[in-house]
Backbone as a chain_set.jsonl record, in Angstrom:
{"seq": "MITILGMALDLAEKGEIQKANDLLWNHTPIWQIKANWEDVQKICDQGITPSLERRRCNGLNIEIGFPLRRCLMRSPDGLGLRWYMSGGSVTAYGICERKNCPLLSEER", "coords": {"N": [[4.675, -152.849, -21.593], [1.332, -153.233, -20.708], [-1.192, -155.372, -22.021], [-4.607, -155.433, -23.277], [-5.655, -157.967, -22.96], [-3.881, -158.876, -21.027], [-4.701, -157.3, -18.862], [-7.251, -158.374, -18.508], [-6.61, -160.997, -17.755], [-5.285, -160.463, -15.339], [-7.425, -159.412, -13.838], [-9.009, -161.707, -13.692], [-7.374, -163.361, -12.137], [-7.585, -162.03, -9.739], [-10.101, -162.68, -9.038], [-12.221, -161.422, -10.211], [-14.11, -162.295, -12.306], [-16.3, -161.649, -13.969], [-15.783, -159.0, -14.846], [-13.373, -159.497, -16.136], [-14.173, -161.162, -18.241], [-15.835, -159.413, -19.591], [-13.989, -157.574, -20.605], [-12.56, -159.386, -22.185], [-14.46, -160.332, -24.114], [-15.464, -157.962, -25.27], [-13.468, -156.057, -25.783], [-10.886, -157.022, -26.292], [-8.384, -157.411, -28.712], [-8.379, -159.594, -31.567], [-5.899, -160.677, -32.342], [-4.463, -160.775, -29.964], [-5.829, -162.713, -28.553], [-5.43, -164.959, -30.178], [-2.657, -165.247, -29.897], [-2.379, -165.944, -27.245], [-3.848, -168.261, -26.579], [-4.127, -170.502, -24.759], [-4.213, -169.307, -22.213], [-6.478, -167.699, -22.458], [-8.478, -169.594, -22.797], [-8.659, -170.651, -20.25], [-9.928, -168.656, -18.718], [-12.291, -167.958, -19.973], [-15.752, -167.469, -19.802], [-17.597, -168.929, -21.199], [-16.826, -171.483, -21.522], [-17.012, -174.859, -20.435], [-16.327, -177.664, -18.43], [-17.309, -180.904, -18.717], [-18.577, -183.257, -16.295], [-16.917, -186.237, -15.253], [-18.04, -189.146, -16.687], [-19.304, -192.478, -16.696], [-19.157, -194.639, -19.465], [-22.058, -195.648, -21.201], [-23.007, -198.905, -21.189], [-22.513, -202.435, -20.95], [-22.07, -203.944, -17.646], [-19.452, -204.8, -17.357], [-17.721, -203.074, -18.471], [-15.052, -201.055, -17.849], [-13.822, -198.931, -18.817], [-12.803, -195.597, -18.982], [-13.073, -192.171, -19.928], [-11.595, -188.973, -20.549], [-13.384, -186.095, -20.361], [-13.65, -183.523, -22.788], [-13.215, -179.966, -22.712], [-16.053, -177.896, -23.212], [-17.801, -175.576, -25.356], [-20.157, -173.211, -24.584], [-21.274, -171.554, -26.413], [-21.583, -172.93, -28.691], [-23.981, -174.553, -29.328], [-25.908, -177.634, -29.699], [-28.339, -177.44, -31.027], [-28.517, -174.897, -31.932], [-29.74, -173.065, -30.304], [-28.547, -171.889, -28.152], [-28.14, -171.709, -24.639], [-30.474, -173.059, -24.032], [-30.692, -175.826, -24.541], [-28.959, -177.004, -22.631], [-30.042, -175.984, -20.225], [-32.508, -177.187, -20.215], [-32.037, -179.718, -19.462], [-30.446, -181.163, -21.163], [-27.426, -182.844, -22.175], [-24.195, -181.519, -21.532], [-22.173, -182.451, -23.037], [-23.016, -182.529, -25.618], [-22.518, -180.145, -26.759], [-20.305, -178.118, -28.8], [-16.785, -178.729, -29.008], [-14.428, -176.906, -27.105], [-12.254, -175.194, -28.814], [-9.517, -173.74, -30.566], [-9.793, -173.323, -33.388], [-12.541, -173.106, -33.867], [-13.486, -171.114, -32.224], [-15.731, -168.727, -30.918], [-14.791, -166.287, -30.028], [-12.829, -165.601, -31.766], [-14.064, -164.855, -34.05], [-15.119, -162.422, -36.433], [-17.558, -161.245, -35.996], [-18.154, -160.933, -33.326]], "CA": [[3.337, -152.306, -21.672], [0.311, -154.268, -20.494], [-2.198, -155.459, -23.081], [-5.977, -155.575, -22.788], [-5.763, -159.348, -22.497], [-3.143, -158.928, -19.766], [-5.576, -156.74, -17.823], [-8.318, -159.349, -18.27], [-6.021, -162.1, -16.992], [-5.058, -159.97, -13.978], [-8.726, -159.353, -13.169], [-9.428, -163.087, -13.41], [-6.569, -163.841, -10.999], [-8.103, -161.374, -8.527], [-11.435, -163.193, -8.777], [-13.233, -160.582, -10.862], [-14.324, -163.022, -13.554], [-17.258, -160.931, -14.824], [-15.06, -157.885, -15.48], [-12.371, -160.081, -17.032], [-14.846, -161.63, -19.451], [-16.298, -158.238, -20.325], [-12.818, -157.131, -21.385], [-12.223, -160.426, -23.156], [-15.435, -160.407, -25.198], [-15.824, -156.681, -25.888], [-12.39, -155.116, -26.046], [-9.604, -157.644, -26.603], [-8.166, -157.676, -30.141], [-8.286, -161.008, -31.949], [-4.507, -161.134, -32.395], [-4.024, -161.096, -28.6], [-6.462, -163.988, -28.197], [-4.72, -166.01, -30.918], [-1.3, -165.4, -29.373], [-2.421, -166.441, -25.858], [-5.037, -169.097, -26.55], [-4.218, -171.346, -23.563], [-4.632, -168.461, -21.087], [-7.853, -167.269, -22.718], [-9.333, -170.754, -22.582], [-8.819, -170.847, -18.805], [-10.785, -167.65, -18.071], [-13.519, -167.721, -20.736], [-16.935, -167.909, -19.066], [-18.431, -169.755, -22.068], [-16.284, -172.839, -21.515], [-17.401, -175.69, -19.3], [-15.782, -179.012, -18.499], [-18.301, -181.85, -18.21], [-18.111, -184.185, -15.268], [-16.482, -187.541, -15.741], [-19.147, -190.094, -16.664], [-19.055, -193.806, -17.241], [-19.823, -194.908, -20.734], [-23.217, -196.518, -21.051], [-22.966, -200.231, -21.812], [-22.647, -203.489, -19.946], [-21.407, -203.722, -16.376], [-18.052, -205.188, -17.378], [-16.931, -202.001, -19.071], [-14.427, -200.19, -16.857], [-13.12, -197.912, -19.583], [-13.24, -194.224, -18.735], [-12.434, -191.189, -20.794], [-11.539, -187.644, -19.973], [-14.21, -185.225, -21.189], [-13.023, -182.303, -23.27], [-13.904, -178.709, -22.403], [-17.078, -177.565, -24.197], [-18.127, -174.156, -25.527], [-21.598, -173.008, -24.482], [-21.704, -170.764, -27.568], [-21.712, -173.855, -29.821], [-25.021, -175.494, -28.92], [-26.236, -178.63, -30.715], [-29.549, -177.087, -31.761], [-28.463, -173.495, -32.325], [-30.572, -172.258, -29.408], [-27.773, -171.412, -27.004], [-28.194, -172.46, -23.387], [-31.751, -173.755, -23.852], [-30.443, -177.269, -24.525], [-28.356, -177.352, -21.342], [-30.956, -175.64, -19.134], [-33.666, -178.086, -20.238], [-31.604, -181.041, -19.031], [-29.582, -181.8, -22.155], [-26.048, -183.053, -21.748], [-23.238, -180.526, -21.997], [-21.272, -183.089, -23.997], [-23.552, -182.329, -26.966], [-21.998, -178.861, -27.25], [-19.052, -178.198, -29.533], [-15.548, -178.718, -28.221], [-13.759, -175.61, -26.982], [-10.99, -175.291, -29.539], [-9.111, -172.488, -31.201], [-10.239, -173.147, -34.775], [-13.968, -172.797, -33.909], [-13.805, -170.238, -31.102], [-16.495, -167.531, -31.255], [-13.994, -165.099, -29.709], [-11.963, -165.282, -32.92], [-14.87, -164.459, -35.208], [-15.196, -160.971, -36.624], [-18.898, -160.765, -35.624], [-18.385, -160.878, -31.871]], "C": [[2.332, -153.451, -21.524], [-0.732, -154.21, -21.617], [-3.593, -155.559, -22.454], [-6.194, -156.991, -22.256], [-5.027, -159.518, -21.173], [-3.969, -158.38, -18.614], [-6.695, -157.714, -17.49], [-7.799, -160.525, -17.443], [-5.744, -161.699, -15.549], [-6.36, -159.891, -13.195], [-9.215, -160.752, -12.8], [-8.659, -163.659, -12.226], [-7.068, -163.26, -9.686], [-9.514, -161.829, -8.183], [-12.556, -162.389, -9.416], [-13.501, -161.123, -12.27], [-15.247, -162.264, -14.505], [-16.578, -159.78, -15.559], [-14.03, -158.401, -16.488], [-13.015, -160.535, -18.339], [-15.456, -160.493, -20.253], [-15.163, -157.682, -21.182], [-12.499, -158.118, -22.497], [-13.156, -160.394, -24.363], [-15.642, -159.089, -25.939], [-14.655, -155.809, -26.317], [-11.069, -155.73, -26.492], [-9.462, -157.898, -28.106], [-7.949, -159.166, -30.407], [-6.85, -161.505, -31.938], [-3.978, -161.476, -31.009], [-4.606, -162.445, -28.152], [-5.749, -165.139, -28.893], [-3.348, -166.294, -30.319], [-1.278, -166.048, -27.987], [-3.611, -167.369, -25.64], [-5.184, -169.906, -25.259], [-4.693, -170.538, -22.349], [-6.081, -168.021, -21.237], [-8.825, -168.401, -22.405], [-9.608, -170.97, -21.09], [-9.815, -169.879, -18.181], [-12.11, -167.419, -18.78], [-14.724, -168.29, -19.991], [-17.884, -168.759, -19.916], [-17.941, -171.196, -22.143], [-16.706, -173.589, -20.268], [-16.817, -177.089, -19.507], [-16.807, -179.975, -17.915], [-17.707, -182.766, -17.14], [-17.759, -185.521, -15.912], [-17.631, -188.534, -15.588], [-18.697, -191.438, -17.208], [-19.765, -193.955, -18.551], [-20.964, -195.876, -20.511], [-23.024, -197.797, -21.864], [-22.998, -201.269, -20.701], [-21.786, -203.221, -18.707], [-19.937, -204.095, -16.349], [-17.134, -204.089, -17.922], [-16.357, -201.105, -17.963], [-13.653, -199.061, -17.525], [-13.678, -196.529, -19.25], [-12.487, -193.301, -19.681], [-12.443, -189.845, -20.108], [-12.321, -186.694, -20.871], [-13.459, -183.939, -21.562], [-13.872, -181.091, -22.89], [-14.861, -178.366, -23.547], [-17.357, -176.068, -24.206], [-19.641, -173.994, -25.52], [-22.152, -172.15, -25.613], [-21.932, -171.659, -28.789], [-22.723, -174.952, -29.475], [-25.401, -176.455, -30.05], [-27.442, -178.243, -31.573], [-29.582, -175.631, -32.201], [-29.265, -172.572, -31.427], [-29.834, -171.793, -28.16], [-27.909, -172.315, -25.799], [-29.497, -173.22, -23.175], [-31.571, -175.266, -23.732], [-29.952, -177.703, -23.14], [-29.334, -177.117, -20.19], [-32.187, -176.555, -19.099], [-33.278, -179.527, -19.89], [-30.749, -181.783, -20.027], [-28.146, -181.896, -21.659], [-25.128, -181.983, -22.332], [-22.268, -181.133, -23.012], [-21.782, -182.986, -25.436], [-23.047, -181.019, -27.582], [-20.665, -179.067, -27.96], [-17.847, -178.111, -28.61], [-14.943, -177.318, -28.237], [-12.374, -175.74, -27.619], [-10.746, -173.998, -30.31], [-9.733, -172.278, -32.576], [-11.727, -172.802, -34.885], [-14.41, -171.836, -32.811], [-14.584, -168.995, -31.555], [-15.744, -166.234, -30.941], [-13.133, -164.661, -30.9], [-12.759, -164.919, -34.166], [-14.97, -162.943, -35.267], [-16.532, -160.402, -36.139], [-19.122, -160.616, -34.124], [-18.589, -159.515, -31.41]], "O": [[2.477, -154.503, -22.146], [-1.097, -153.135, -22.092], [-3.728, -155.747, -21.244], [-6.84, -157.183, -21.226], [-5.503, -160.231, -20.289], [-3.944, -158.93, -17.513], [-7.054, -157.87, -16.323], [-8.481, -160.992, -16.53], [-5.942, -162.498, -14.634], [-6.402, -160.259, -12.021], [-9.771, -160.955, -11.721], [-9.233, -164.367, -11.399], [-6.989, -163.909, -8.644], [-10.068, -161.422, -7.162], [-13.731, -162.667, -9.172], [-13.165, -160.496, -13.275], [-15.006, -162.237, -15.712], [-16.776, -159.607, -16.761], [-13.84, -157.814, -17.553], [-12.464, -160.315, -19.417], [-15.582, -160.598, -21.473], [-15.365, -157.358, -22.352], [-12.201, -157.719, -23.623], [-12.698, -160.425, -25.505], [-15.966, -159.101, -27.127], [-14.831, -154.907, -27.137], [-10.214, -155.021, -27.021], [-10.328, -158.533, -28.709], [-7.406, -159.891, -29.573], [-6.603, -162.65, -31.56], [-3.138, -162.365, -30.873], [-3.945, -163.215, -27.456], [-5.489, -166.175, -28.28], [-2.926, -167.448, -30.242], [-0.27, -166.637, -27.596], [-4.302, -167.269, -24.627], [-6.286, -169.981, -24.717], [-5.487, -171.032, -21.548], [-6.826, -167.976, -20.258], [-9.878, -168.174, -21.809], [-10.691, -171.427, -20.722], [-10.486, -170.233, -17.211], [-12.979, -166.739, -18.234], [-14.72, -169.455, -19.594], [-18.88, -169.262, -19.397], [-18.587, -172.037, -22.768], [-16.752, -173.023, -19.175], [-16.819, -177.619, -20.617], [-17.143, -179.873, -16.735], [-16.501, -183.007, -17.097], [-18.256, -185.866, -16.984], [-18.136, -188.738, -14.485], [-17.82, -191.517, -18.068], [-20.871, -193.443, -18.724], [-20.849, -196.815, -19.723], [-22.895, -197.753, -23.087], [-23.477, -200.977, -19.605], [-20.892, -202.375, -18.729], [-19.235, -203.739, -15.402], [-15.911, -204.188, -17.829], [-17.112, -200.471, -17.226], [-12.918, -198.327, -16.866], [-14.893, -196.329, -19.24], [-11.402, -193.626, -20.163], [-13.224, -189.615, -19.184], [-11.954, -186.506, -22.031], [-12.736, -183.361, -20.751], [-15.093, -181.187, -22.764], [-14.516, -178.528, -24.718], [-17.176, -175.381, -23.2], [-20.333, -174.574, -26.357], [-23.368, -172.029, -25.759], [-22.426, -171.188, -29.813], [-22.366, -176.123, -29.347], [-25.234, -176.127, -31.225], [-27.549, -178.675, -32.721], [-30.57, -175.18, -32.78], [-29.452, -171.403, -31.762], [-30.466, -171.345, -27.204], [-27.808, -173.537, -25.911], [-29.605, -173.97, -22.205], [-32.226, -175.908, -22.911], [-30.473, -178.654, -22.557], [-29.446, -177.946, -19.286], [-32.835, -176.678, -18.059], [-34.092, -180.442, -20.009], [-30.357, -182.922, -19.773], [-27.716, -181.108, -20.816], [-25.273, -181.594, -23.491], [-21.616, -180.405, -23.761], [-21.056, -183.321, -26.373], [-23.144, -180.821, -28.793], [-19.984, -180.07, -27.744], [-17.905, -177.483, -27.552], [-14.95, -176.638, -29.263], [-11.454, -176.317, -27.039], [-11.679, -173.271, -30.651], [-10.158, -171.168, -32.897], [-12.144, -172.253, -35.904], [-15.599, -171.759, -32.504], [-14.152, -168.291, -32.467], [-16.035, -165.194, -31.532], [-12.761, -163.493, -31.015], [-12.178, -164.698, -35.229], [-14.908, -162.271, -34.237], [-16.632, -159.2, -35.895], [-20.204, -160.203, -33.708], [-18.795, -159.292, -30.217]]}, "num_chains": 1, "name": "protein.A"}
């Protein structure tokens, strides 16, 4: 038997991201999201991966890091996308992780 999350994942594979996220945010039970966190993280439209940037410091620094996926629902100022749309860095947003995911909250 196919689950609601399974239908959302199938829609995402077909390129229908908007419909997939509608199912994900409005109809998918929390237990399905918890059980398939890695798959959910791939299709969630609130997640964004920042571009790779050099650390700011002297010119001899060649150290690079891999930016972690960020959740646009966890803004630094509590104002949602306003921070990002006004030119703020996406790296200021909270990390996209299971323990703080808005999809797993009862208020969604």
